[in-house]
C-alpha positions as CSV (number, residue, x, y, z in Angstrom):
1,M,107.0,103.2,149.9
2,N,104.0,100.8,149.0
3,I,101.6,102.6,151.1
4,L,102.4,105.9,149.2
5,F,101.5,104.2,146.0
6,R,98.3,102.6,147.5
7,L,97.2,106.0,148.6
8,K,97.5,107.5,145.1
9,R,94.2,106.1,143.8
10,P,92.1,107.5,146.7
11,V,93.8,110.8,146.6
12,D,93.2,111.0,142.9
13,R,89.5,110.2,143.4
14,L,89.2,112.7,146.2
15,L,90.9,115.4,144.1
16,E,88.7,114.6,141.2
17,T,85.6,114.9,143.2
18,A,86.8,118.2,144.7
19,L,87.5,119.6,141.2
20,V,84.0,118.5,140.0
21,L,82.4,120.1,142.9
22,L,84.3,123.4,142.5
23,F,83.4,123.4,138.8
24,F,79.7,123.0,139.8
25,V,80.0,125.9,142.2
26,L,81.6,128.1,139.5
27,F,78.7,127.1,137.1
28,A,76.1,127.8,139.8
29,C,77.5,131.2,140.4
30,V,77.4,132.1,136.8
31,I,73.8,130.9,136.5
32,I,72.6,132.7,139.6
33,Q,74.4,136.0,138.4
34,V,72.8,135.7,134.9
35,F,69.3,134.9,136.4
36,T,69.4,137.7,139.1
37,R,70.8,140.3,136.6
38,Y,68.6,139.7,133.6
39,V,65.5,138.2,135.0
40,L,65.2,139.9,138.4
41,N,67.0,143.0,137.5
42,D,68.8,142.8,140.8
43,P,72.2,141.2,140.5
44,A,73.4,139.1,143.3
45,I,76.5,140.6,144.8
46,F,78.0,137.5,146.3
47,T,78.4,135.4,143.0
48,E,81.4,137.4,141.8
49,E,83.4,136.8,144.8
50,A,82.3,133.2,145.2
51,S,83.2,132.5,141.5
52,R,86.6,134.1,141.9
53,F,87.4,132.0,145.0
54,A,86.1,128.9,143.3
55,I,88.3,129.4,140.2
56,I,91.3,130.0,142.4
57,W,90.8,126.6,144.3
58,L,89.9,125.0,140.9
59,S,93.2,126.3,139.3
60,L,95.5,125.3,142.1
61,L,94.0,121.9,142.8
62,G,93.9,121.3,139.1
63,T,97.5,122.1,138.9
64,A,98.3,119.5,141.6
65,Y,96.0,116.9,139.7
66,A,97.9,117.6,136.5
67,C,101.2,117.0,138.3
68,G,100.1,113.6,139.4
69,R,99.1,112.6,135.8
70,L,102.2,114.2,134.1
71,E,99.8,116.5,132.2
72,H,101.2,119.8,133.5
73,M,102.8,122.3,131.3
74,A,106.1,120.9,130.1
75,Y,108.6,121.0,127.4
76,T,108.1,117.7,125.5
77,M,110.3,117.9,122.4
78,F,113.4,116.8,124.4
79,P,111.9,113.9,126.6
80,E,110.1,112.4,123.5
81,K,113.6,111.7,122.1
82,L,114.7,110.0,125.3
83,K,114.3,106.3,126.1
84,G,115.2,104.0,129.0
85,A,117.3,105.1,131.8
86,R,117.9,108.5,130.3
87,L,114.1,109.2,130.2
88,L,113.8,108.1,133.8
89,A,116.7,110.3,134.8
90,H,115.0,113.3,133.0
91,M,111.7,112.5,134.7
92,R,113.4,112.5,138.1
93,S,115.2,115.8,137.5
94,V,112.0,117.5,136.5
95,A,110.1,116.0,139.5
96,A,112.9,117.2,141.8
97,M,112.5,120.8,140.5
98,V,108.8,120.7,140.7
99,L,108.9,119.2,144.2
100,L,111.3,121.9,145.4
101,F,109.0,124.6,144.1
102,G,106.0,122.9,145.6
103,L,107.8,122.5,149.0
104,T,109.3,126.0,149.3
105,V,106.9,128.3,147.5
106,M,103.5,126.6,147.8
107,L,103.8,124.6,151.1
108,Y,106.0,126.9,153.1
109,G,105.2,130.2,151.6
110,G,101.6,129.5,151.2
111,G,101.5,128.2,154.8
112,M,103.0,131.5,156.0
113,L,100.5,133.4,154.0
114,V,97.6,131.5,155.5
115,M,98.9,132.0,159.1
116,R,99.4,135.8,158.4
117,A,95.9,136.1,157.0
118,F,94.5,134.4,160.2
119,D,96.7,136.5,162.4
120,F,95.4,139.7,160.9
121,E,91.8,138.4,160.7
122,Q,91.6,139.5,157.1
123,L,88.1,139.0,155.7
124,S,86.7,139.0,152.1
125,A,84.9,142.1,151.0
126,T,81.5,140.6,150.2
127,L,81.1,137.2,151.8
128,A,83.1,138.3,155.0
129,L,85.0,135.0,154.9
130,P,88.3,134.7,156.6
131,M,90.9,135.0,153.8
132,G,93.0,132.3,155.4
133,Y,90.5,129.8,154.2
134,I,90.8,131.1,150.7
135,Y,94.6,131.0,150.8
136,L,94.6,127.6,152.2
137,C,94.4,126.1,148.6
138,I,98.0,127.1,148.1
139,P,99.6,124.9,150.8
140,I,97.2,122.1,150.1
141,S,98.0,122.2,146.5
142,G,101.7,122.3,147.4
143,L,101.3,119.3,149.7
144,L,99.7,117.3,146.8
145,I,102.3,118.4,144.4
146,V,105.1,117.3,146.8
147,Y,103.2,113.9,147.2
148,Y,102.9,113.3,143.5
149,E,106.4,114.4,142.7
150,S,107.8,112.3,145.5
151,L,106.1,109.3,143.9
152,I,107.6,110.1,140.5
153,L,111.1,110.4,142.2
154,L,110.6,107.0,143.7
155,A,109.3,105.1,140.7
156,P,109.3,107.2,137.5
157,A,108.7,104.2,135.3
158,Q,105.2,103.8,136.8
159,F,104.2,107.2,135.4
160,K,103.6,108.1,131.7
161,T,102.0,110.9,130.0
162,A,98.5,110.3,128.9
163,D,98.1,109.6,125.2
164,E,94.5,110.5,124.4
165,V,94.4,108.0,121.4
166,E,95.8,105.2,123.6
167,V,93.3,106.0,126.4
168,A,90.4,105.9,123.9
169,L,91.5,102.7,122.4
170,E,91.8,101.2,126.0
171,H,88.3,102.4,126.7
172,I,86.9,100.9,123.5
173,A,88.5,97.5,124.3
174,E,87.0,97.6,127.8
175,E,83.5,98.3,126.5
176,E,83.9,95.5,123.8
177,K,84.9,93.1,126.7
178,K,81.7,94.1,128.6
179,L,79.6,93.6,125.6
180,A,81.1,90.2,124.9
181,A,80.6,89.2,128.4
182,E,76.9,90.0,128.0
183,G,76.8,88.1,124.7
184,I,76.3,91.1,122.4
185,V,78.1,91.1,119.1
186,L,78.6,94.3,117.2
187,D,77.9,94.1,113.5
188,A,80.8,95.5,111.3
189,D,78.2,97.4,109.2
190,D,76.3,99.1,112.0
191,T,78.1,99.6,115.3
192,S,75.1,101.5,116.7
193,K,73.0,98.2,117.0
194,G,74.1,95.2,118.7
195,R,72.6,91.7,118.5
196,K,72.7,88.9,120.9
197,A,75.0,86.0,119.9
């Protein structure tokens, strides 16, 4: 069980890196399309399909990442009123339902779709990429969702929804510690300028 929790941080980092790269691919496709359409008057035809595939991967991997941070779409009015064992039981029941969906629909169903696309040698229209690679994001996201939801089932107390104010305050406290370690004291009147203690 400990190994599953030790893997969470590297999996999170890998997923974050993949999401950032996919976002930059999407951004680059838009820039290339605008440049070729309005400057060169000869629009690049590959950018529409490449951006569509990037947004599909971005959406599905982003969904898995949100599941791991308990930031996925959820009904929050009921759990906000729960505390202690009841809240943990609620978290486990939601995690079990999401895990079941990830396991059956995304991992199994998506895997079958990928195999079928490779069997029929289905290619994308413009880039002529095998569609199995495009559909591969479904079982990968399903596997990640199953992993994250399994962690929540095993130890729901280690997970909590991100409170943006709390995260910001923690960040400020960390920065103040760094400045204090460097001997920089912030003036109460002007926090934009620091002075050495």
